C-alpha positions in Angstrom: 0.0 0.0 0.0 3.0 2.3 0.6 3.9 2.0 -3.0 0.4 2.9 -4.1 0.3 6.0 -1.9 3.8 7.0 -2.9 2.7 6.8 -6.6 -0.4 8.8 -5.8 1.7 11.6 -4.2 4.1 11.7 -7.2 1.5 11.6 -10.0 -1.5 13.2 -8.4 -3.8 10.6 -9.8 -5.3 7.4 -8.4 -4.6 4.3 -10.5 -7.6 2.1 -9.6 -6.6 -0.9 -11.7 -3.1 -1.0 -10.2 -4.7 -0.7 -6.7 -7.1 -3.5 -7.4 -4.2 -5.7 -8.5 -2.1 -4.8 -5.5 -4.9 -5.5 -3.1 -5.7 -8.9 -4.8 -2.0 -9.8 -4.6 -1.9 -8.9 -0.9 -5.1 -10.8 -0.2 -3.6 -13.8 -2.0 -0.4 -13.6 0.0 -2.4 -13.3 3.3 -4.7 -16.2 2.2 -1.7 -18.3 1.3 -0.1 -17.7 4.7 -3.4 -18.6 6.5 -3.9 -21.7 4.3 -0.3 -22.9 4.9 -0.7 -22.6 8.6 -4.0 -24.4 8.6 -2.7 -27.3 6.6 0.6 -27.5 8.6 -1.0 -27.1 12.0 0.4 -29.7 14.4 -2.0 -32.6 14.8 -1.6 -35.9 16.6 -0.4 -38.4 14.1 -1.5 -42.0 14.1 1.4 -44.3 15.0 0.1 -46.9 12.4 -2.2 -46.9 9.5 -3.5 -49.9 7.4 -1.4 -50.8 4.4 -3.0 -52.2 1.1 -0.9 -55.3 1.5 -2.8 -56.2 4.6 -0.2 -55.3 7.2 0.3 -52.1 9.1 2.4 -49.1 8.1 4.2 -47.3 10.8 4.9 -43.5 11.1 8.3 -42.8 9.7 8.7 -39.0 9.4 7.1 -35.7 8.4 7.5 -34.7 4.8 7.0 -31.4 3.1 5.1 -30.7 -0.1 4.7 -27.5 -2.2 1.3 -26.9 -3.6 0.0 -24.4 -6.1 -3.4 -23.1 -4.7 -5.9 -20.5 -5.8 -4.2 -18.2 -3.2 -0.6 -18.9 -4.3 2.2 -21.3 -3.4 2.1 -23.0 0.0 4.2 -25.6 1.7 2.6 -28.2 3.9 3.9 -30.9 6.2 2.4 -34.4 6.2 3.1 -37.6 8.1 4.8 -40.3 6.0 4.1 -44.0 6.8 6.3 -47.0 5.8 5.2 -50.6 5.8 7.8 -53.0 7.1 6.3 -55.9 5.2 6.0 -54.6 1.6 8.3 -51.6 2.1 5.8 -49.3 0.4 5.2 -45.8 1.8 2.0 -43.8 1.9 0.8 -40.3 2.9 -2.9 -40.5 3.9 -3.0 -36.7 4.2 -2.5 -36.3 0.5 -5.6 -38.5 -0.2 -7.6 -36.5 2.3 -6.7 -33.2 0.7 -7.1 -34.6 -2.8 -3.5 -33.8 -3.8 -2.0 -37.3 -4.2 0.4 -37.4 -7.1 0.0 -33.7 -8.0 1.4 -30.3 -7.1 -1.9 -28.5 -7.8 -4.8 -28.1 -5.3 -8.3 -29.2 -6.3 -9.3 -25.6 -6.8 -6.5 -24.9 -9.3 -7.1 -28.2 -11.1 -10.8 -27.4 -11.4 -9.9 -24.0 -12.9 -7.5 -25.6 -15.4 -10.1 -28.1 -16.4 -12.6 -25.3 -17.1 -10.4 -23.1 -19.1 -8.8 -26.0 -20.9 -12.2 -27.3 -22.0 -13.2 -23.8 -23.3 -10.2 -22.5 -25.2 -6.7 -23.3 -26.3 -4.4 -24.4 -23.4 -2.1 -21.4 -23.8 -5.1 -19.0 -23.8 -6.4 -20.8 -20.8 -3.1 -20.3 -19.0 -3.3 -16.6 -19.8 -6.8 -16.3 -18.5 -5.9 -17.9 -15.2 -3.1 -15.5 -14.7 -5.0 -12.3 -15.7 -8.4 -13.1 -14.2 -7.5 -15.2 -11.1 -3.8 -14.3 -10.5 -3.0 -18.0 -10.7 0.3 -18.7 -12.6 0.6 -22.1 -14.2 2.3 -23.4 -17.4 0.5 -24.1 -20.7 1.5 -27.8 -20.4 0.0 -28.0 -16.9 -3.3 -26.7 -18.2 -3.2 -29.3 -21.0 -2.3 -32.2 -18.7 -4.9 -31.4 -16.0 -7.7 -30.7 -18.5 -7.0 -34.0 -20.3 -6.6 -35.9 -17.0 -9.9 -34.7 -15.7 -11.6 -35.2 -19.1 -10.1 -38.7 -19.1 -11.6 -39.4 -15.7 -15.0 -38.2 -17.0 -14.6 -40.5 -20.0 -13.6 -43.4 -17.7 -16.8 -43.0 -15.6 -18.8 -42.8 -18.8 -17.3 -46.1 -20.0 -18.2 -47.7 -16.7 -21.8 -46.6 -17.2 -21.7 -47.9 -20.8 -20.4 -51.3 -19.6 -23.2 -51.5 -17.1 -25.8 -50.6 -19.8 -24.3 -53.3 -22.0 -24.7 -55.8 -19.2 -28.3 -54.5 -18.6 -27.3 -53.4 -15.1 -28.4 -49.7 -15.3 -31.0 -48.6 -12.8 -34.4 -47.7 -14.3 -34.9 -44.0 -13.8 -38.1 -43.2 -12.0 -40.3 -40.2 -12.6 -43.3 -38.8 -14.4 -44.0 -39.6 -18.1 -42.1 -37.6 -20.7 -44.3 -36.4 -23.5 -41.6 -36.5 -26.3 -38.0 -37.5 -26.1 -35.6 -37.0 -29.0 -32.2 -38.6 -29.9 -30.2 -36.9 -32.6 -26.8 -38.0 -34.0 -24.2 -36.7 -36.4 -20.6 -36.9 -37.3 -17.9 -34.2 -37.8 -14.3 -34.5 -38.8 -11.5 -33.6 -36.3 -8.0 -32.7 -37.4 -5.5 -35.2 -35.9 -1.8 -35.8 -35.9 -0.4 -37.9 -38.8 0.1 -41.0 -36.6 -3.7 -41.2 -36.0 -4.5 -41.6 -39.7 -1.9 -44.1 -40.7 -3.4 -46.6 -43.1 -6.7 -44.7 -43.4 -8.0 -43.6 -46.8 -8.6 -39.8 -47.3 -11.7 -38.2 -48.8 -9.7 -37.3 -51.9 -8.7 -40.3 -53.9 -5.0 -41.0 -53.6 -4.6 -38.6 -50.6 -4.1 -39.8 -47.0 -6.7 -39.0 -44.4 -6.1 -35.9 -42.3 -8.9 -36.2 -39.9 -10.9 -38.6 -37.8 -14.7 -38.6 -37.4 -16.1 -37.6 -34.0 -19.6 -38.9 -33.5 -21.8 -36.7 -31.4 -25.2 -37.4 -30.0 -27.8 -35.4 -28.0 -30.9 -36.2 -26.0 -33.6 -33.6 -25.3 -37.3 -33.4 -24.5 -40.3 -31.5 -25.8 -43.5 -30.7 -24.0 -45.2 -27.9 -25.8 -45.5 -25.9 -29.1 -45.3 -22.2 -29.5 -48.0 -19.8 -30.6 -47.4 -20.7 -34.3 -47.7 -24.4 -33.5 -44.0 -25.1 -33.8 -42.4 -27.5 -31.4 -40.4 -26.0 -28.5 -37.5 -27.8 -26.9 -37.7 -28.0 -23.1 -35.4 -25.5 -21.5 -32.1 -27.0 -20.3 -33.1 -30.4 -21.4 -30.3 -31.1 -23.8 -27.4 -33.4 -22.9 -24.5 -34.5 -25.1 -22.3 -37.5 -25.6 -19.5 -37.9 -28.1 -16.2 -39.6 -29.0 -13.9 -40.6 -31.8 -15.0 -44.3 -31.9 -16.8 -46.9 -34.0 -20.5 -46.7 -34.7 -20.9 -49.8 -32.6 -19.2 -48.2 -29.6 -21.1 -45.0 -30.1 -24.4 -46.8 -30.3 -24.0 -48.1 -26.7 -22.9 -44.6 -25.6 -26.0 -42.8 -26.9 -28.2 -45.7 -25.7 -26.8 -45.3 -22.2 -27.4 -41.6 -22.2 -31.0 -41.9 -23.4 -31.7 -44.7 -20.9 -30.4 -42.5 -18.0 -32.5 -39.7 -19.2 -35.7 -41.8 -19.0 -36.2 -43.1 -22.5 -38.4 -45.9 -21.1 -40.8 -43.2 -19.7 -41.2 -41.3 -23.0 -44.6 -41.5 -24.5 -43.3 -40.5 -28.0 -39.8 -41.5 -29.0 -38.0 -39.9 -31.9 -34.6 -40.4 -33.6 -33.5 -37.6 -36.0 -30.4 -37.7 -38.3 -29.2 -37.3 -41.8 -29.1 -40.1 -44.3 -26.0 -41.8 -42.9 -26.4 -45.6 -42.6 -24.6 -45.8 -39.2 -27.3 -43.6 -37.6 -30.2 -45.7 -38.8 -28.4 -48.9 -37.9 -28.0 -47.5 -34.3 -31.7 -46.5 -34.3 -32.8 -50.0 -35.3 -30.6 -51.7 -32.8 -30.9 -49.5 -29.7 -34.1 -47.6 -30.3 -36.6 -50.0 -31.9 -40.0 -48.6 -32.4 -38.9 -45.0 -32.3 -40.1 -42.6 -35.0 -37.2 -42.1 -37.5 -37.0 -38.7 -39.2 -34.4 -37.6 -41.8 -33.5 -34.0 -41.2 -35.6 -32.0 -43.7 -32.8 -29.4 -44.3 -30.3 -32.2 -45.1 -32.7 -33.7 -47.5 -33.2 -30.3 -49.2 -29.4 -30.0 -49.4 -29.3 -33.3 -51.4 -31.7 -31.7 -53.9 -29.6 -28.5 -54.2 -26.4 -30.5 -54.7 -28.0 -32.6 -57.4 -29.3 -29.4 -59.1 -25.7 -28.0 -59.0 -24.4 -31.2 -60.6 -27.0 -31.1 -63.4 -26.9 -27.3 -64.0 -23.4 -26.2 -63.0 -22.7 -22.4 -62.7 -26.3 -21.6 -63.6 -28.3 -20.6 -60.6 -31.5 -19.8 -62.6 -31.6 -23.2 -64.2 -30.9 -24.9 -60.8 -33.8 -23.0 -59.2 -36.1 -23.9 -62.1 -35.2 -27.6 -61.9 -35.6 -27.8 -58.1 -38.7 -25.7 -57.5 -41.4 -28.4 -57.7 -39.2 -31.0 -56.1 -38.7 -29.0 -53.0 -42.5 -28.7 -52.6 -42.9 -32.5 -53.1 -40.3 -33.1 -50.5 -41.9 -30.7 -47.9 -45.3 -32.4 -48.7 -43.9 -35.9 -48.1 -44.5 -36.9 -51.8 -41.3 -38.9 -51.9 -42.3 -41.5 -54.5 -43.2 -38.7 -56.9 -40.0 -36.9 -56.1 -37.8 -40.0 -56.7 -39.6 -40.8 -60.0 -38.9 -37.2 -61.2 -35.2 -37.5 -60.2 -34.8 -40.8 -62.1 -36.5 -39.2 -65.1 -33.7 -36.7 -65.3 -31.4 -39.4 -66.6 -32.9 -38.9 -70.1 -32.0 -35.2 -70.1 -28.7 -35.4 -68.2 -27.1 -38.8 -69.2 -23.7 -37.6 -68.2 -24.9 -37.4 -64.6 -26.6 -40.7 -64.6 -24.6 -42.1 -61.6 -25.3 -39.1 -59.4 -29.0 -39.1 -60.3 -29.4 -42.8 -59.4 -27.6 -42.3 -56.1 -29.9 -39.5 -55.1 -33.1 -41.3 -56.3 -32.0 -44.3 -54.2 -31.4 -42.0 -51.2 -35.0 -40.6 -51.3 -36.5 -44.0 -51.9 -34.6 -45.6 -49.1 -35.6 -42.9 -46.6 -39.2 -42.4 -47.8 -40.7 -43.5 -44.5 -38.4 -41.1 -42.7 -39.6 -38.2 -44.8 -43.3 -38.2 -43.9 -43.0 -34.5 -42.9 -46.7 -33.6 -43.0 -47.5 -36.5 -40.7 -44.6 -35.6 -38.3 -45.8 -32.0 -38.2 -49.3 -33.1 -37.3 -47.8 -34.8 -34.3 -46.1 -31.6 -33.3 -42.6 -33.1 -33.9 -39.4 -31.5 -34.9 -38.4 -32.4 -38.5 -34.9 -30.8 -38.4 -31.7 -31.8 -36.6 -30.8 -28.3 -35.7 -29.9 -29.2 -32.1 -27.2 -31.7 -33.1 -26.0 -29.4 -35.9 -25.5 -26.6 -33.4 -23.9 -29.1 -31.0 -21.3 -30.1 -33.6 -20.3 -26.4 -33.8 -20.5 -25.5 -30.1 -19.5 -28.7 -28.4 -16.8 -29.8 -30.9 -16.0 -27.1 -33.5 -15.6 -24.1 -31.2 -12.9 -25.9 -29.1 -11.4 -28.8 -31.1 -11.4 -27.5 -34.7 -9.6 -24.2 -34.4 -6.9 -23.2 -36.8 -3.6 -25.0 -36.3 -5.0 -27.7 -33.9 -4.1 -31.3 -34.4 -5.1 -33.9 -31.8 -4.3 -37.4 -30.7 -7.4 -39.5 -30.3 -6.8 -39.9 -26.6 -6.4 -36.2 -26.0 -9.4 -35.3 -28.2 -11.7 -37.8 -26.5 -10.7 -36.5 -23.1 -11.6 -32.9 -24.0 -14.8 -34.1 -25.8 -15.9 -36.0 -22.7 -15.2 -32.9 -20.5 -17.1 -30.6 -22.8 -20.0 -32.9 -23.2 -20.1 -33.2 -19.4 -20.0 -29.4 -18.8 -22.4 -28.5 -21.6 -24.8 -31.1 -20.3 -24.9 -29.4 -16.9 -23.3 -32.4 -15.2 -19.9 -31.0 -14.1 -20.9 -29.9 -10.7 -22.2 -33.3 -9.9 -19.1 -34.9 -11.3 -16.8 -32.7 -9.3 -18.6 -33.2 -6.0 -18.6 -37.0 -6.3 -15.2 -37.6 -8.0 -13.3 -37.8 -4.7 -15.9 -40.0 -3.0 -15.4 -42.6 -5.8 -11.6 -42.4 -5.8 
């Protein structure tokens, strides 16, 4: 404070920001001193503690440990026990304080997980220093965020294994009017070693990305004044990972089950035309209404129009006008026939025409949009489309980022957990389950 008042006398002006920083620094210093004394206060040590080998470990000595905490660096003293049978040592105090095997307090690790899941690890380091006065390295943010994300992923895997063995508890509660499951995939840039032997999208070129599968579960109770469906507030939860469709099927099935899929009066699965999505729907959500995202179906028509009439927007619009109306009206048989008829006029695009006609014919039952609207259902997959951007893209697809599968899956698990509103529950129970 003397420095502040000396500066005030010299300059004649009060630097509020500098004063705030100085007071925060002083408060941290005082808080660190108090915390250090509390943690190192003399307590009566047990002479012996149980050892995992089945014998007893005896008190050996007091050992010091330096910790980075939210109020600065502190040094604590803890009793160290040594087993005369297996010669393994242990420090029970570290387990009690949740600092076993780490130099960072739970509060600092939590901060690093939060910033590491939101932004680049270096930007997260900078945020901690500027906003909280906590100084850590970029590598520390990366390691802690991925370690905590990895722990979240491990717990998710345990629930998935329980679901696979039909050991999940049946969630109790009132009936749910409508529950939706949506799925999609998005490519993630990965390091070269993660694509070895994989074929790229461009013929002759190696793969440069891996597909992350993302799913969401949400509910709907009402429609708005215009009769359009309204997603229930804060009802959306996410799951995702770079994994096979078979593995992901169990993941989204587990999430839906925990959310009360069995209590839903109307069950809906929405996706694009990807076969893996409908295979999962058939296997894990039998009997659910299946809907192809209307906007994705429209995109198929526009892409075909661009193939038939390249560089001519007017001709594209003329070719597609009636077909879009047939699609919206659920007249898929008529639409597919009109597409196939285009082969006579555009023989050079016959392969593309047949592919698109097959796409609409195969998904005809999933394109009964007038019927779905009469049931007050969503016909678009906007929730998962937005999820691919916010959950995955905003964090893992930034310029210059290349991931390992392990690192990406850890951050994906952490982001899904946070954006599903589950992080507080995870953090409060993680130590209990350790």
